[in-house]
PDB file of N, CA, C and O in Angstrom:
ATOM      1  N   MET A   1     -10.379   6.555  -4.772  1.00  0.00           N
ATOM      2  CA  MET A   1     -10.212   6.101  -6.127  1.00  0.00           C
ATOM      3  C   MET A   1     -11.458   5.321  -6.516  1.00  0.00           C
ATOM      4  O   MET A   1     -12.009   4.573  -5.708  1.00  0.00           O
ATOM      5  N   SER A   2     -11.895   5.498  -7.742  1.00  0.00           N
ATOM      6  CA  SER A   2     -13.098   4.832  -8.207  1.00  0.00           C
ATOM      7  C   SER A   2     -12.837   4.156  -9.545  1.00  0.00           C
ATOM      8  O   SER A   2     -12.339   4.783 -10.480  1.00  0.00           O
ATOM      9  N   ILE A   3     -13.169   2.902  -9.627  1.00  0.00           N
ATOM     10  CA  ILE A   3     -13.062   2.161 -10.883  1.00  0.00           C
ATOM     11  C   ILE A   3     -14.420   1.532 -11.141  1.00  0.00           C
ATOM     12  O   ILE A   3     -14.923   0.763 -10.321  1.00  0.00           O
ATOM     13  N   GLY A   4     -15.004   1.857 -12.269  1.00  0.00           N
ATOM     14  CA  GLY A   4     -16.314   1.320 -12.598  1.00  0.00           C
ATOM     15  C   GLY A   4     -17.366   1.688 -11.560  1.00  0.00           C
ATOM     16  O   GLY A   4     -18.279   0.907 -11.291  1.00  0.00           O
ATOM     17  N   GLY A   5     -17.237   2.886 -10.972  1.00  0.00           N
ATOM     18  CA  GLY A   5     -18.190   3.337  -9.985  1.00  0.00           C
ATOM     19  C   GLY A   5     -17.927   2.822  -8.587  1.00  0.00           C
ATOM     20  O   GLY A   5     -18.689   3.132  -7.671  1.00  0.00           O
ATOM     21  N   HIS A   6     -16.873   2.045  -8.390  1.00  0.00           N
ATOM     22  CA  HIS A   6     -16.536   1.502  -7.078  1.00  0.00           C
ATOM     23  C   HIS A   6     -15.319   2.217  -6.512  1.00  0.00           C
ATOM     24  O   HIS A   6     -14.314   2.384  -7.204  1.00  0.00           O
ATOM     25  N   ASP A   7     -15.407   2.636  -5.267  1.00  0.00           N
ATOM     26  CA  ASP A   7     -14.266   3.276  -4.626  1.00  0.00           C
ATOM     27  C   ASP A   7     -13.258   2.220  -4.213  1.00  0.00           C
ATOM     28  O   ASP A   7     -13.622   1.165  -3.694  1.00  0.00           O
ATOM     29  N   LEU A   8     -11.991   2.515  -4.449  1.00  0.00           N
ATOM     30  CA  LEU A   8     -10.917   1.614  -4.061  1.00  0.00           C
ATOM     31  C   LEU A   8     -10.020   2.307  -3.057  1.00  0.00           C
ATOM     32  O   LEU A   8      -9.653   3.469  -3.231  1.00  0.00           O
ATOM     33  N   LYS A   9      -9.670   1.586  -2.008  1.00  0.00           N
ATOM     34  CA  LYS A   9      -8.697   2.085  -1.050  1.00  0.00           C
ATOM     35  C   LYS A   9      -7.309   1.803  -1.600  1.00  0.00           C
ATOM     36  O   LYS A   9      -7.158   1.031  -2.546  1.00  0.00           O
ATOM     37  N   SER A  10      -6.295   2.428  -1.009  1.00  0.00           N
ATOM     38  CA  SER A  10      -4.926   2.289  -1.484  1.00  0.00           C
ATOM     39  C   SER A  10      -4.489   0.834  -1.563  1.00  0.00           C
ATOM     40  O   SER A  10      -3.885   0.426  -2.555  1.00  0.00           O
ATOM     41  N   ASP A  11      -4.786   0.041  -0.530  1.00  0.00           N
ATOM     42  CA  ASP A  11      -4.349  -1.357  -0.553  1.00  0.00           C
ATOM     43  C   ASP A  11      -5.103  -2.157  -1.612  1.00  0.00           C
ATOM     44  O   ASP A  11      -4.548  -3.104  -2.168  1.00  0.00           O
ATOM     45  N   GLU A  12      -6.362  -1.797  -1.908  1.00  0.00           N
ATOM     46  CA  GLU A  12      -7.110  -2.485  -2.952  1.00  0.00           C
ATOM     47  C   GLU A  12      -6.529  -2.159  -4.325  1.00  0.00           C
ATOM     48  O   GLU A  12      -6.452  -3.032  -5.189  1.00  0.00           O
ATOM     49  N   TRP A  13      -6.119  -0.897  -4.532  1.00  0.00           N
ATOM     50  CA  TRP A  13      -5.485  -0.498  -5.780  1.00  0.00           C
ATOM     51  C   TRP A  13      -4.200  -1.298  -5.966  1.00  0.00           C
ATOM     52  O   TRP A  13      -3.924  -1.804  -7.054  1.00  0.00           O
ATOM     53  N   GLN A  14      -3.422  -1.406  -4.900  1.00  0.00           N
ATOM     54  CA  GLN A  14      -2.171  -2.154  -4.972  1.00  0.00           C
ATOM     55  C   GLN A  14      -2.433  -3.626  -5.274  1.00  0.00           C
ATOM     56  O   GLN A  14      -1.704  -4.230  -6.061  1.00  0.00           O
ATOM     57  N   ASN A  15      -3.449  -4.208  -4.668  1.00  0.00           N
ATOM     58  CA  ASN A  15      -3.780  -5.619  -4.940  1.00  0.00           C
ATOM     59  C   ASN A  15      -4.206  -5.817  -6.393  1.00  0.00           C
ATOM     60  O   ASN A  15      -3.841  -6.812  -7.019  1.00  0.00           O
ATOM     61  N   LEU A  16      -4.975  -4.876  -6.925  1.00  0.00           N
ATOM     62  CA  LEU A  16      -5.396  -4.953  -8.323  1.00  0.00           C
ATOM     63  C   LEU A  16      -4.186  -4.910  -9.248  1.00  0.00           C
ATOM     64  O   LEU A  16      -4.087  -5.710 -10.178  1.00  0.00           O
ATOM     65  N   VAL A  17      -3.266  -3.982  -8.999  1.00  0.00           N
ATOM     66  CA  VAL A  17      -2.062  -3.873  -9.826  1.00  0.00           C
ATOM     67  C   VAL A  17      -1.192  -5.123  -9.664  1.00  0.00           C
ATOM     68  O   VAL A  17      -0.617  -5.603 -10.641  1.00  0.00           O
ATOM     69  N   LYS A  18      -1.089  -5.652  -8.448  1.00  0.00           N
ATOM     70  CA  LYS A  18      -0.311  -6.884  -8.228  1.00  0.00           C
ATOM     71  C   LYS A  18      -0.874  -8.033  -9.057  1.00  0.00           C
ATOM     72  O   LYS A  18      -0.114  -8.778  -9.677  1.00  0.00           O
ATOM     73  N   ASN A  19      -2.193  -8.184  -9.074  1.00  0.00           N
ATOM     74  CA  ASN A  19      -2.822  -9.265  -9.843  1.00  0.00           C
ATOM     75  C   ASN A  19      -2.560  -9.113 -11.335  1.00  0.00           C
ATOM     76  O   ASN A  19      -2.248 -10.089 -12.016  1.00  0.00           O
ATOM     77  N   ILE A  20      -2.685  -7.895 -11.840  1.00  0.00           N
ATOM     78  CA  ILE A  20      -2.433  -7.643 -13.257  1.00  0.00           C
ATOM     79  C   ILE A  20      -0.966  -7.898 -13.575  1.00  0.00           C
ATOM     80  O   ILE A  20      -0.645  -8.513 -14.592  1.00  0.00           O
ATOM     81  N   ALA A  21      -0.074  -7.425 -12.705  1.00  0.00           N
ATOM     82  CA  ALA A  21       1.370  -7.589 -12.927  1.00  0.00           C
ATOM     83  C   ALA A  21       1.760  -9.064 -12.948  1.00  0.00           C
ATOM     84  O   ALA A  21       2.573  -9.480 -13.773  1.00  0.00           O
ATOM     85  N   THR A  22       1.186  -9.849 -12.048  1.00  0.00           N
ATOM     86  CA  THR A  22       1.476 -11.278 -12.004  1.00  0.00           C
ATOM     87  C   THR A  22       1.023 -11.944 -13.296  1.00  0.00           C
ATOM     88  O   THR A  22       1.749 -12.762 -13.863  1.00  0.00           O
ATOM     89  N   SER A  23      -0.161 -11.602 -13.758  1.00  0.00           N
ATOM     90  CA  SER A  23      -0.683 -12.179 -15.005  1.00  0.00           C
ATOM     91  C   SER A  23       0.165 -11.784 -16.208  1.00  0.00           C
ATOM     92  O   SER A  23       0.283 -12.548 -17.166  1.00  0.00           O
ATOM     93  N   ALA A  24       0.756 -10.590 -16.160  1.00  0.00           N
ATOM     94  CA  ALA A  24       1.559 -10.091 -17.280  1.00  0.00           C
ATOM     95  C   ALA A  24       3.008 -10.549 -17.221  1.00  0.00           C
ATOM     96  O   ALA A  24       3.781 -10.262 -18.135  1.00  0.00           O
ATOM     97  N   GLY A  25       3.390 -11.253 -16.168  1.00  0.00           N
ATOM     98  CA  GLY A  25       4.758 -11.748 -16.056  1.00  0.00           C
ATOM     99  C   GLY A  25       5.761 -10.714 -15.590  1.00  0.00           C
ATOM    100  O   GLY A  25       6.946 -10.802 -15.913  1.00  0.00           O
ATOM    101  N   VAL A  26       5.294  -9.730 -14.828  1.00  0.00           N
ATOM    102  CA  VAL A  26       6.186  -8.686 -14.309  1.00  0.00           C
ATOM    103  C   VAL A  26       7.155  -9.306 -13.307  1.00  0.00           C
ATOM    104  O   VAL A  26       6.745 -10.061 -12.425  1.00  0.00           O
ATOM    105  N   ASP A  27       8.443  -8.986 -13.448  1.00  0.00           N
ATOM    106  CA  ASP A  27       9.473  -9.540 -12.574  1.00  0.00           C
ATOM    107  C   ASP A  27       9.567  -8.821 -11.234  1.00  0.00           C
ATOM    108  O   ASP A  27       9.833  -9.445 -10.207  1.00  0.00           O
ATOM    109  N   GLN A  28       9.349  -7.519 -11.245  1.00  0.00           N
ATOM    110  CA  GLN A  28       9.461  -6.738 -10.020  1.00  0.00           C
ATOM    111  C   GLN A  28       8.388  -5.665 -10.028  1.00  0.00           C
ATOM    112  O   GLN A  28       8.114  -5.057 -11.062  1.00  0.00           O
ATOM    113  N   LEU A  29       7.780  -5.436  -8.869  1.00  0.00           N
ATOM    114  CA  LEU A  29       6.728  -4.444  -8.711  1.00  0.00           C
ATOM    115  C   LEU A  29       7.003  -3.657  -7.451  1.00  0.00           C
ATOM    116  O   LEU A  29       7.160  -4.231  -6.374  1.00  0.00           O
ATOM    117  N   GLU A  30       7.063  -2.337  -7.583  1.00  0.00           N
ATOM    118  CA  GLU A  30       7.306  -1.459  -6.433  1.00  0.00           C
ATOM    119  C   GLU A  30       6.228  -0.391  -6.397  1.00  0.00           C
ATOM    120  O   GLU A  30       5.796   0.099  -7.441  1.00  0.00           O
ATOM    121  N   PHE A  31       5.793  -0.030  -5.195  1.00  0.00           N
ATOM    122  CA  PHE A  31       4.809   1.032  -5.011  1.00  0.00           C
ATOM    123  C   PHE A  31       5.471   2.217  -4.319  1.00  0.00           C
ATOM    124  O   PHE A  31       6.318   2.051  -3.441  1.00  0.00           O
ATOM    125  N   PHE A  32       5.065   3.421  -4.733  1.00  0.00           N
ATOM    126  CA  PHE A  32       5.616   4.652  -4.173  1.00  0.00           C
ATOM    127  C   PHE A  32       4.494   5.642  -3.882  1.00  0.00           C
ATOM    128  O   PHE A  32       3.433   5.596  -4.504  1.00  0.00           O
ATOM    129  N   ASP A  33       4.744   6.541  -2.922  1.00  0.00           N
ATOM    130  CA  ASP A  33       3.777   7.594  -2.604  1.00  0.00           C
ATOM    131  C   ASP A  33       3.707   8.643  -3.702  1.00  0.00           C
ATOM    132  O   ASP A  33       2.668   9.268  -3.911  1.00  0.00           O
ATOM    133  N   LYS A  34       4.830   8.832  -4.405  1.00  0.00           N
ATOM    134  CA  LYS A  34       4.866   9.765  -5.531  1.00  0.00           C
ATOM    135  C   LYS A  34       5.981   9.320  -6.475  1.00  0.00           C
ATOM    136  O   LYS A  34       6.902   8.617  -6.058  1.00  0.00           O
ATOM    137  N   PRO A  35       5.904   9.722  -7.739  1.00  0.00           N
ATOM    138  CA  PRO A  35       6.923   9.313  -8.704  1.00  0.00           C
ATOM    139  C   PRO A  35       8.292   9.924  -8.390  1.00  0.00           C
ATOM    140  O   PRO A  35       8.394  10.992  -7.786  1.00  0.00           O
ATOM    141  N   ASP A  36       9.320   9.225  -8.812  1.00  0.00           N
ATOM    142  CA  ASP A  36      10.689   9.715  -8.758  1.00  0.00           C
ATOM    143  C   ASP A  36      11.066  10.070 -10.202  1.00  0.00           C
ATOM    144  O   ASP A  36      11.096   9.189 -11.061  1.00  0.00           O
ATOM    145  N   PRO A  37      11.353  11.344 -10.480  1.00  0.00           N
ATOM    146  CA  PRO A  37      11.655  11.743 -11.866  1.00  0.00           C
ATOM    147  C   PRO A  37      12.784  10.935 -12.506  1.00  0.00           C
ATOM    148  O   PRO A  37      12.834  10.823 -13.731  1.00  0.00           O
ATOM    149  N   ALA A  38      13.677  10.380 -11.715  1.00  0.00           N
ATOM    150  CA  ALA A  38      14.784   9.602 -12.256  1.00  0.00           C
ATOM    151  C   ALA A  38      14.387   8.169 -12.591  1.00  0.00           C
ATOM    152  O   ALA A  38      15.159   7.441 -13.215  1.00  0.00           O
ATOM    153  N   ARG A  39      13.172   7.755 -12.175  1.00  0.00           N
ATOM    154  CA  ARG A  39      12.753   6.356 -12.386  1.00  0.00           C
ATOM    155  C   ARG A  39      11.387   6.286 -13.063  1.00  0.00           C
ATOM    156  O   ARG A  39      10.472   5.629 -12.567  1.00  0.00           O
ATOM    157  N   LEU A  40      11.261   6.960 -14.181  1.00  0.00           N
ATOM    158  CA  LEU A  40      10.015   6.975 -14.939  1.00  0.00           C
ATOM    159  C   LEU A  40      10.174   6.107 -16.180  1.00  0.00           C
ATOM    160  O   LEU A  40      11.304   5.914 -16.630  1.00  0.00           O
ATOM    161  N   PRO A  41       9.107   5.580 -16.752  1.00  0.00           N
ATOM    162  CA  PRO A  41       7.698   5.810 -16.455  1.00  0.00           C
ATOM    163  C   PRO A  41       7.184   4.934 -15.312  1.00  0.00           C
ATOM    164  O   PRO A  41       7.794   3.925 -14.957  1.00  0.00           O
ATOM    165  N   VAL A  42       6.056   5.344 -14.751  1.00  0.00           N
ATOM    166  CA  VAL A  42       5.355   4.578 -13.727  1.00  0.00           C
ATOM    167  C   VAL A  42       3.858   4.604 -14.016  1.00  0.00           C
ATOM    168  O   VAL A  42       3.364   5.483 -14.723  1.00  0.00           O
ATOM    169  N   LEU A  43       3.156   3.641 -13.467  1.00  0.00           N
ATOM    170  CA  LEU A  43       1.704   3.536 -13.595  1.00  0.00           C
ATOM    171  C   LEU A  43       1.059   4.254 -12.421  1.00  0.00           C
ATOM    172  O   LEU A  43       1.532   4.148 -11.290  1.00  0.00           O
ATOM    173  N   SER A  44      -0.022   4.984 -12.685  1.00  0.00           N
ATOM    174  CA  SER A  44      -0.722   5.673 -11.598  1.00  0.00           C
ATOM    175  C   SER A  44      -2.213   5.733 -11.896  1.00  0.00           C
ATOM    176  O   SER A  44      -2.672   5.373 -12.980  1.00  0.00           O
ATOM    177  N   TRP A  45      -2.952   6.200 -10.896  1.00  0.00           N
ATOM    178  CA  TRP A  45      -4.393   6.409 -11.008  1.00  0.00           C
ATOM    179  C   TRP A  45      -4.688   7.807 -10.503  1.00  0.00           C
ATOM    180  O   TRP A  45      -4.322   8.155  -9.380  1.00  0.00           O
ATOM    181  N   VAL A  46      -5.346   8.605 -11.320  1.00  0.00           N
ATOM    182  CA  VAL A  46      -5.771   9.955 -10.939  1.00  0.00           C
ATOM    183  C   VAL A  46      -7.291   9.941 -10.988  1.00  0.00           C
ATOM    184  O   VAL A  46      -7.867   9.750 -12.058  1.00  0.00           O
ATOM    185  N   PRO A  47      -7.961  10.142  -9.840  1.00  0.00           N
ATOM    186  CA  PRO A  47      -9.426  10.027  -9.822  1.00  0.00           C
ATOM    187  C   PRO A  47     -10.135  10.833 -10.914  1.00  0.00           C
ATOM    188  O   PRO A  47     -11.126  10.361 -11.472  1.00  0.00           O
ATOM    189  N   LYS A  48      -9.651  12.029 -11.229  1.00  0.00           N
ATOM    190  CA  LYS A  48     -10.299  12.861 -12.250  1.00  0.00           C
ATOM    191  C   LYS A  48     -10.027  12.369 -13.667  1.00  0.00           C
ATOM    192  O   LYS A  48     -10.773  12.689 -14.593  1.00  0.00           O
ATOM    193  N   LEU A  49      -8.946  11.583 -13.839  1.00  0.00           N
ATOM    194  CA  LEU A  49      -8.523  11.190 -15.179  1.00  0.00           C
ATOM    195  C   LEU A  49      -8.572   9.687 -15.438  1.00  0.00           C
ATOM    196  O   LEU A  49      -8.790   9.260 -16.572  1.00  0.00           O
ATOM    197  N   GLY A  50      -8.372   8.887 -14.401  1.00  0.00           N
ATOM    198  CA  GLY A  50      -8.320   7.440 -14.552  1.00  0.00           C
ATOM    199  C   GLY A  50      -6.887   6.943 -14.568  1.00  0.00           C
ATOM    200  O   GLY A  50      -5.986   7.602 -14.048  1.00  0.00           O
ATOM    201  N   TRP A  51      -6.676   5.766 -15.173  1.00  0.00           N
ATOM    202  CA  TRP A  51      -5.341   5.179 -15.256  1.00  0.00           C
ATOM    203  C   TRP A  51      -4.465   6.023 -16.150  1.00  0.00           C
ATOM    204  O   TRP A  51      -4.927   6.571 -17.151  1.00  0.00           O
ATOM    205  N   CYS A  52      -3.196   6.129 -15.789  1.00  0.00           N
ATOM    206  CA  CYS A  52      -2.270   6.910 -16.599  1.00  0.00           C
ATOM    207  C   CYS A  52      -0.843   6.407 -16.421  1.00  0.00           C
ATOM    208  O   CYS A  52      -0.525   5.674 -15.485  1.00  0.00           O
ATOM    209  N   ILE A  53      -0.003   6.829 -17.351  1.00  0.00           N
ATOM    210  CA  ILE A  53       1.432   6.591 -17.264  1.00  0.00           C
ATOM    211  C   ILE A  53       2.077   7.942 -16.978  1.00  0.00           C
ATOM    212  O   ILE A  53       1.860   8.904 -17.715  1.00  0.00           O
ATOM    213  N   VAL A  54       2.865   8.016 -15.915  1.00  0.00           N
ATOM    214  CA  VAL A  54       3.591   9.239 -15.596  1.00  0.00           C
ATOM    215  C   VAL A  54       4.869   9.193 -16.422  1.00  0.00           C
ATOM    216  O   VAL A  54       5.690   8.292 -16.250  1.00  0.00           O
ATOM    217  N   ARG A  55       5.039  10.168 -17.323  1.00  0.00           N
ATOM    218  CA  ARG A  55       6.137  10.155 -18.284  1.00  0.00           C
ATOM    219  C   ARG A  55       7.312  11.049 -17.911  1.00  0.00           C
ATOM    220  O   ARG A  55       8.463  10.708 -18.183  1.00  0.00           O
ATOM    221  N   ASN A  56       7.022  12.214 -17.277  1.00  0.00           N
ATOM    222  CA  ASN A  56       8.076  13.196 -17.077  1.00  0.00           C
ATOM    223  C   ASN A  56       7.653  14.218 -16.028  1.00  0.00           C
ATOM    224  O   ASN A  56       6.485  14.287 -15.644  1.00  0.00           O
ATOM    225  N   LEU A  57       8.622  15.011 -15.572  1.00  0.00           N
ATOM    226  CA  LEU A  57       8.374  16.153 -14.697  1.00  0.00           C
ATOM    227  C   LEU A  57       8.891  17.382 -15.425  1.00  0.00           C
ATOM    228  O   LEU A  57      10.065  17.441 -15.791  1.00  0.00           O
ATOM    229  N   THR A  58       8.020  18.364 -15.638  1.00  0.00           N
ATOM    230  CA  THR A  58       8.431  19.570 -16.360  1.00  0.00           C
ATOM    231  C   THR A  58       9.267  20.483 -15.467  1.00  0.00           C
ATOM    232  O   THR A  58       9.210  20.365 -14.243  1.00  0.00           O
ATOM    233  N   PRO A  59      10.037  21.388 -16.057  1.00  0.00           N
ATOM    234  CA  PRO A  59      10.780  22.366 -15.259  1.00  0.00           C
ATOM    235  C   PRO A  59       9.856  23.266 -14.429  1.00  0.00           C
ATOM    236  O   PRO A  59      10.282  23.842 -13.427  1.00  0.00           O
ATOM    237  N   GLN A  60       8.602  23.383 -14.846  1.00  0.00           N
ATOM    238  CA  GLN A  60       7.624  24.193 -14.116  1.00  0.00           C
ATOM    239  C   GLN A  60       6.994  23.446 -12.941  1.00  0.00           C
ATOM    240  O   GLN A  60       6.175  24.009 -12.215  1.00  0.00           O
ATOM    241  N   GLY A  61       7.375  22.181 -12.752  1.00  0.00           N
ATOM    242  CA  GLY A  61       6.880  21.411 -11.621  1.00  0.00           C
ATOM    243  C   GLY A  61       5.543  20.733 -11.851  1.00  0.00           C
ATOM    244  O   GLY A  61       4.728  20.647 -10.932  1.00  0.00           O
ATOM    245  N   HIS A  62       5.305  20.253 -13.054  1.00  0.00           N
ATOM    246  CA  HIS A  62       4.087  19.508 -13.371  1.00  0.00           C
ATOM    247  C   HIS A  62       4.458  18.119 -13.877  1.00  0.00           C
ATOM    248  O   HIS A  62       5.397  17.954 -14.655  1.00  0.00           O
ATOM    249  N   TRP A  63       3.696  17.121 -13.416  1.00  0.00           N
ATOM    250  CA  TRP A  63       3.870  15.776 -13.953  1.00  0.00           C
ATOM    251  C   TRP A  63       3.217  15.717 -15.324  1.00  0.00           C
ATOM    252  O   TRP A  63       2.118  16.235 -15.520  1.00  0.00           O
ATOM    253  N   VAL A  64       3.894  15.089 -16.263  1.00  0.00           N
ATOM    254  CA  VAL A  64       3.345  14.859 -17.595  1.00  0.00           C
ATOM    255  C   VAL A  64       2.772  13.450 -17.601  1.00  0.00           C
ATOM    256  O   VAL A  64       3.487  12.476 -17.366  1.00  0.00           O
ATOM    257  N   LEU A  65       1.475  13.353 -17.872  1.00  0.00           N
ATOM    258  CA  LEU A  65       0.762  12.081 -17.834  1.00  0.00           C
ATOM    259  C   LEU A  65       0.285  11.692 -19.225  1.00  0.00           C
ATOM    260  O   LEU A  65      -0.103  12.546 -20.022  1.00  0.00           O
ATOM    261  N   ASP A  66       0.317  10.410 -19.503  1.00  0.00           N
ATOM    262  CA  ASP A  66      -0.277   9.857 -20.714  1.00  0.00           C
ATOM    263  C   ASP A  66      -1.564   9.171 -20.262  1.00  0.00           C
ATOM    264  O   ASP A  66      -1.535   8.136 -19.596  1.00  0.00           O
ATOM    265  N   VAL A  67      -2.686   9.766 -20.637  1.00  0.00           N
ATOM    266  CA  VAL A  67      -3.999   9.230 -20.259  1.00  0.00           C
ATOM    267  C   VAL A  67      -4.686   8.761 -21.536  1.00  0.00           C
ATOM    268  O   VAL A  67      -5.259   9.563 -22.273  1.00  0.00           O
ATOM    269  N   GLN A  68      -4.625   7.473 -21.790  1.00  0.00           N
ATOM    270  CA  GLN A  68      -5.220   6.870 -22.983  1.00  0.00           C
ATOM    271  C   GLN A  68      -4.768   7.594 -24.248  1.00  0.00           C
ATOM    272  O   GLN A  68      -5.577   7.870 -25.134  1.00  0.00           O
ATOM    273  N   GLY A  69      -3.469   7.900 -24.329  1.00  0.00           N
ATOM    274  CA  GLY A  69      -2.905   8.535 -25.508  1.00  0.00           C
ATOM    275  C   GLY A  69      -3.004  10.053 -25.544  1.00  0.00           C
ATOM    276  O   GLY A  69      -2.527  10.681 -26.489  1.00  0.00           O
ATOM    277  N   VAL A  70      -3.616  10.647 -24.530  1.00  0.00           N
ATOM    278  CA  VAL A  70      -3.745  12.099 -24.449  1.00  0.00           C
ATOM    279  C   VAL A  70      -2.813  12.612 -23.362  1.00  0.00           C
ATOM    280  O   VAL A  70      -2.818  12.105 -22.240  1.00  0.00           O
ATOM    281  N   VAL A  71      -2.010  13.623 -23.699  1.00  0.00           N
ATOM    282  CA  VAL A  71      -1.073  14.188 -22.730  1.00  0.00           C
ATOM    283  C   VAL A  71      -1.801  15.171 -21.817  1.00  0.00           C
ATOM    284  O   VAL A  71      -2.483  16.084 -22.283  1.00  0.00           O
ATOM    285  N   LYS A  72      -1.647  14.968 -20.509  1.00  0.00           N
ATOM    286  CA  LYS A  72      -2.225  15.855 -19.487  1.00  0.00           C
ATOM    287  C   LYS A  72      -1.111  16.220 -18.520  1.00  0.00           C
ATOM    288  O   LYS A  72      -0.108  15.511 -18.441  1.00  0.00           O
ATOM    289  N   THR A  73      -1.269  17.304 -17.791  1.00  0.00           N
ATOM    290  CA  THR A  73      -0.309  17.662 -16.748  1.00  0.00           C
ATOM    291  C   THR A  73      -1.056  17.954 -15.457  1.00  0.00           C
ATOM    292  O   THR A  73      -2.185  18.444 -15.475  1.00  0.00           O
ATOM    293  N   ILE A  74      -0.408  17.648 -14.329  1.00  0.00           N
ATOM    294  CA  ILE A  74      -0.939  18.002 -13.018  1.00  0.00           C
ATOM    295  C   ILE A  74       0.222  18.520 -12.174  1.00  0.00           C
ATOM    296  O   ILE A  74       1.368  18.127 -12.389  1.00  0.00           O
ATOM    297  N   PRO A  75      -0.069  19.399 -11.216  1.00  0.00           N
ATOM    298  CA  PRO A  75       1.003  19.913 -10.358  1.00  0.00           C
ATOM    299  C   PRO A  75       1.681  18.784  -9.586  1.00  0.00           C
ATOM    300  O   PRO A  75       1.026  17.847  -9.132  1.00  0.00           O
ATOM    301  N   ALA A  76       2.992  18.885  -9.446  1.00  0.00           N
ATOM    302  CA  ALA A  76       3.774  17.845  -8.773  1.00  0.00           C
ATOM    303  C   ALA A  76       3.446  17.732  -7.295  1.00  0.00           C
ATOM    304  O   ALA A  76       3.754  16.713  -6.677  1.00  0.00           O
ATOM    305  N   ASP A  77       2.823  18.761  -6.707  1.00  0.00           N
ATOM    306  CA  ASP A  77       2.490  18.673  -5.284  1.00  0.00           C
ATOM    307  C   ASP A  77       1.181  17.925  -5.032  1.00  0.00           C
ATOM    308  O   ASP A  77       0.821  17.707  -3.876  1.00  0.00           O
ATOM    309  N   GLU A  78       0.462  17.530  -6.080  1.00  0.00           N
ATOM    310  CA  GLU A  78      -0.755  16.730  -5.909  1.00  0.00           C
ATOM    311  C   GLU A  78      -0.400  15.299  -5.517  1.00  0.00           C
ATOM    312  O   GLU A  78       0.671  14.801  -5.865  1.00  0.00           O
ATOM    313  N   ASN A  79      -1.296  14.648  -4.798  1.00  0.00           N
ATOM    314  CA  ASN A  79      -1.120  13.252  -4.401  1.00  0.00           C
ATOM    315  C   ASN A  79      -1.095  12.382  -5.655  1.00  0.00           C
ATOM    316  O   ASN A  79      -2.029  12.427  -6.456  1.00  0.00           O
ATOM    317  N   LEU A  80      -0.036  11.592  -5.833  1.00  0.00           N
ATOM    318  CA  LEU A  80       0.092  10.767  -7.025  1.00  0.00           C
ATOM    319  C   LEU A  80       0.788   9.450  -6.704  1.00  0.00           C
ATOM    320  O   LEU A  80       1.931   9.243  -7.112  1.00  0.00           O
ATOM    321  N   PRO A  81       0.105   8.538  -5.963  1.00  0.00           N
ATOM    322  CA  PRO A  81       0.709   7.232  -5.706  1.00  0.00           C
ATOM    323  C   PRO A  81       0.907   6.495  -7.030  1.00  0.00           C
ATOM    324  O   PRO A  81       0.135   6.669  -7.973  1.00  0.00           O
ATOM    325  N   CYS A  82       1.943   5.679  -7.083  1.00  0.00           N
ATOM    326  CA  CYS A  82       2.262   5.039  -8.351  1.00  0.00           C
ATOM    327  C   CYS A  82       2.909   3.675  -8.138  1.00  0.00           C
ATOM    328  O   CYS A  82       3.280   3.299  -7.026  1.00  0.00           O
ATOM    329  N   ALA A  83       3.026   2.959  -9.236  1.00  0.00           N
ATOM    330  CA  ALA A  83       3.659   1.637  -9.224  1.00  0.00           C
ATOM    331  C   ALA A  83       4.655   1.568 -10.367  1.00  0.00           C
ATOM    332  O   ALA A  83       4.387   2.030 -11.476  1.00  0.00           O
ATOM    333  N   ARG A  84       5.805   0.985 -10.077  1.00  0.00           N
ATOM    334  CA  ARG A  84       6.833   0.760 -11.102  1.00  0.00           C
ATOM    335  C   ARG A  84       6.895  -0.732 -11.375  1.00  0.00           C
ATOM    336  O   ARG A  84       7.119  -1.529 -10.465  1.00  0.00           O
ATOM    337  N   LEU A  85       6.695  -1.105 -12.631  1.00  0.00           N
ATOM    338  CA  LEU A  85       6.714  -2.494 -13.059  1.00  0.00           C
ATOM    339  C   LEU A  85       7.966  -2.739 -13.881  1.00  0.00           C
ATOM    340  O   LEU A  85       8.292  -1.955 -14.773  1.00  0.00           O
ATOM    341  N   THR A  86       8.670  -3.825 -13.584  1.00  0.00           N
ATOM    342  CA  THR A  86       9.899  -4.148 -14.299  1.00  0.00           C
ATOM    343  C   THR A  86       9.749  -5.497 -14.985  1.00  0.00           C
ATOM    344  O   THR A  86       9.403  -6.496 -14.353  1.00  0.00           O
ATOM    345  N   LEU A  87      10.010  -5.510 -16.276  1.00  0.00           N
ATOM    346  CA  LEU A  87       9.987  -6.740 -17.071  1.00  0.00           C
ATOM    347  C   LEU A  87      11.406  -7.086 -17.487  1.00  0.00           C
ATOM    348  O   LEU A  87      12.196  -6.194 -17.794  1.00  0.00           O
ATOM    349  N   THR A  88      11.731  -8.353 -17.499  1.00  0.00           N
ATOM    350  CA  THR A  88      13.020  -8.794 -18.007  1.00  0.00           C
ATOM    351  C   THR A  88      12.901  -9.004 -19.500  1.00  0.00           C
ATOM    352  O   THR A  88      11.985  -9.674 -19.976  1.00  0.00           O
ATOM    353  N   ILE A  89      13.828  -8.431 -20.228  1.00  0.00           N
ATOM    354  CA  ILE A  89      13.845  -8.599 -21.665  1.00  0.00           C
ATOM    355  C   ILE A  89      14.784  -9.751 -21.993  1.00  0.00           C
ATOM    356  O   ILE A  89      15.976  -9.704 -21.691  1.00  0.00           O
ATOM    357  N   GLU A  90      14.234 -10.777 -22.611  1.00  0.00           N
ATOM    358  CA  GLU A  90      15.039 -11.932 -22.990  1.00  0.00           C
ATOM    359  C   GLU A  90      15.794 -11.611 -24.265  1.00  0.00           C
ATOM    360  O   GLU A  90      15.215 -11.127 -25.237  1.00  0.00           O
ATOM    361  N   GLN A  91      17.085 -11.882 -24.256  1.00  0.00           N
ATOM    362  CA  GLN A  91      17.896 -11.637 -25.436  1.00  0.00           C
ATOM    363  C   GLN A  91      18.188 -12.966 -26.130  1.00  0.00           C
ATOM    364  O   GLN A  91      18.566 -13.948 -25.491  1.00  0.00           O
ATOM    365  N   SER A  92      18.006 -12.975 -27.448  1.00  0.00           N
ATOM    366  CA  SER A  92      18.299 -14.190 -28.203  1.00  0.00           C
ATOM    367  C   SER A  92      19.709 -14.094 -28.767  1.00  0.00           C
ATOM    368  O   SER A  92      20.200 -13.004 -29.063  1.00  0.00           O
ATOM    369  N   ASN A  93      20.347 -15.234 -28.909  1.00  0.00           N
ATOM    370  CA  ASN A  93      21.722 -15.248 -29.436  1.00  0.00           C
ATOM    371  C   ASN A  93      21.696 -15.467 -30.913  1.00  0.00           C
ATOM    372  O   ASN A  93      22.749 -15.513 -31.549  1.00  0.00           O
TER     373      ASN A  93
END
């Protein structure tokens, strides 16, 4: 993985996401080797595309990605580590 011309290892990517999540007030952060279609959306990094949100899995077996507002697809058998961030929504009375 490369960000700004620097290669990142898996644990470095996770540390970067952890730091961002902490700053954003994320309540729960989980990392996975690949997305679970029942638990989308998730954050991911695709070296050819950059940061993306995994939105869906098509019936044809492709992940639907949101890459800076542009929809892209990649085969579901490609390596796609991801992170699921959970925020608590405060309800006012």
